[in-house]
C-alpha positions in Angstrom: 65.0 105.2 101.2 65.7 107.2 98.1 69.2 105.7 97.8 67.7 102.2 98.0 65.1 102.8 95.4 66.9 105.1 92.9 70.6 104.1 93.3 70.2 100.4 94.0 71.9 100.7 97.5 71.8 97.3 99.2 69.7 97.4 102.4 72.5 95.6 104.2 74.9 98.5 103.5 72.3 100.9 104.8 71.8 98.9 108.0 75.6 98.6 108.5 75.8 102.4 108.1 73.1 103.0 110.7 74.7 100.5 113.1 78.1 102.2 112.7 76.6 105.6 113.3 74.9 104.4 116.5 78.2 102.9 117.7 80.0 106.2 117.1 77.3 108.1 119.0 77.7 105.7 121.9 81.5 106.2 121.8 81.1 110.0 121.9 79.4 109.6 125.3 82.8 108.5 126.6 81.7 105.4 128.5 84.1 102.5 128.0 85.6 104.1 124.8 88.8 102.0 124.8 87.0 98.8 125.6 84.4 99.3 122.9 87.0 100.2 120.2 89.1 97.2 121.2 86.0 94.9 121.0 85.1 96.4 117.6 88.7 95.8 116.3 88.6 92.2 117.7 85.3 91.4 115.9 86.5 93.0 112.7 89.7 91.0 112.8 87.8 87.8 113.2 85.4 88.5 110.3 88.1 89.9 108.0 86.8 93.5 108.2 88.7 96.8 108.7 89.6 98.1 112.1 87.9 101.1 113.7 88.6 103.8 111.2 88.7 106.8 113.6 91.8 106.0 115.7 93.9 109.1 116.2 97.6 109.6 115.7 100.0 110.5 118.5 102.5 112.8 116.8 103.0 116.5 117.4 105.1 116.9 114.2 104.3 114.5 111.3 107.1 113.0 109.2 107.8 113.6 105.5 109.0 111.2 102.9 109.9 111.4 99.2 109.5 108.4 96.9 109.5 110.2 93.6 106.9 107.8 92.2 105.9 107.9 88.5 102.6 106.9 87.0 102.4 103.2 86.3 104.6 102.1 89.2 103.3 99.5 91.7 102.9 100.5 95.3 101.7 98.9 98.5 99.7 101.1 100.9 101.2 100.6 104.4 99.2 98.9 107.1 96.8 100.9 109.2 99.1 100.7 112.2 102.0 102.0 110.2 99.9 104.9 108.9 98.6 105.7 112.3 102.3 106.1 113.4 102.6 108.9 110.9 99.5 110.9 111.9 99.1 113.8 114.3 96.5 113.9 117.0 94.1 115.6 114.6 94.3 112.5 112.2 96.3 114.5 109.7 99.7 114.2 108.1 101.3 117.5 106.9 97.8 119.1 107.1 96.1 116.4 105.0 93.3 114.3 106.6 93.6 110.5 106.5 89.9 109.7 105.7 88.3 106.8 107.6 87.2 105.4 104.2 90.9 105.0 103.2 91.4 102.3 105.9 90.0 99.6 103.6 92.9 100.2 101.1 95.6 99.7 103.8 97.9 96.8 102.9 96.6 96.7 99.3 98.7 96.8 96.1 97.9 99.5 93.5 99.3 101.1 90.4 100.0 104.8 90.6 97.7 106.7 88.2 99.2 110.1 88.6 101.1 112.5 90.8 99.2 115.4 92.3 101.1 118.6 93.1 98.2 120.9 93.8 94.5 120.6 94.8 91.7 123.1 95.3 90.6 123.8 98.8 86.8 123.7 98.3 86.1 125.7 101.5 88.3 128.6 100.6 88.6 128.3 96.8 92.4 128.5 97.3 94.8 126.5 95.3 97.1 124.4 97.6 100.5 123.6 96.2 102.6 120.7 97.5 106.4 120.6 97.5 106.2 116.8 98.0 103.5 115.4 95.6 100.6 113.2 96.6 99.8 110.0 94.6 96.6 108.7 93.2 96.4 104.9 93.3 94.2 103.2 90.7 90.9 101.9 92.1 91.1 103.8 95.5 87.8 105.8 95.6 86.1 107.7 98.4 82.3 108.3 98.6 81.0 111.9 98.8 77.2 111.8 98.7 76.4 110.1 95.4 79.8 111.0 93.9 83.1 109.0 94.1 86.3 110.9 94.3 89.9 109.5 94.0 91.9 109.0 97.2 95.2 110.8 97.4 98.0 109.3 99.5 101.3 110.9 100.6 104.6 109.1 100.2 104.7 108.3 104.0 101.8 105.9 103.4 103.2 104.0 100.5 106.0 101.5 99.8 107.4 101.1 96.3 107.2 97.6 94.9 110.1 96.7 92.5 
């Protein structure tokens, strides 16, 4: 209730969040998992929504790619199906999580804001360096509590637009 009163969160968004959480709880029970996820994806496709964001990948070893993107270049984020094809069973590519909130950006066109070669692992306090940089597309934000943080995408999930 505090988010509704102090942060102006629409009640409809709160209701959708609770319904999605209830749906996930039902799925974790394991009864009719595939049928429920297929039904969810079907409904979302009809209403123009995003597919179920917690599909897992199937790879044991994830691919790597290098686009050498520069800030200012236009990119298209690959489709969700194309990105799933690059993810391991743990929903990661090269150790980096593909967040369910990133699904809504799939298929969109964005301008690269910056290249990211290192990030801080907040759990360990260790600086992680990447030999193949990540890219921060403009306008792609993820929610963390009341904060918004920029989404970082690897080259495997982007196509360069000329």
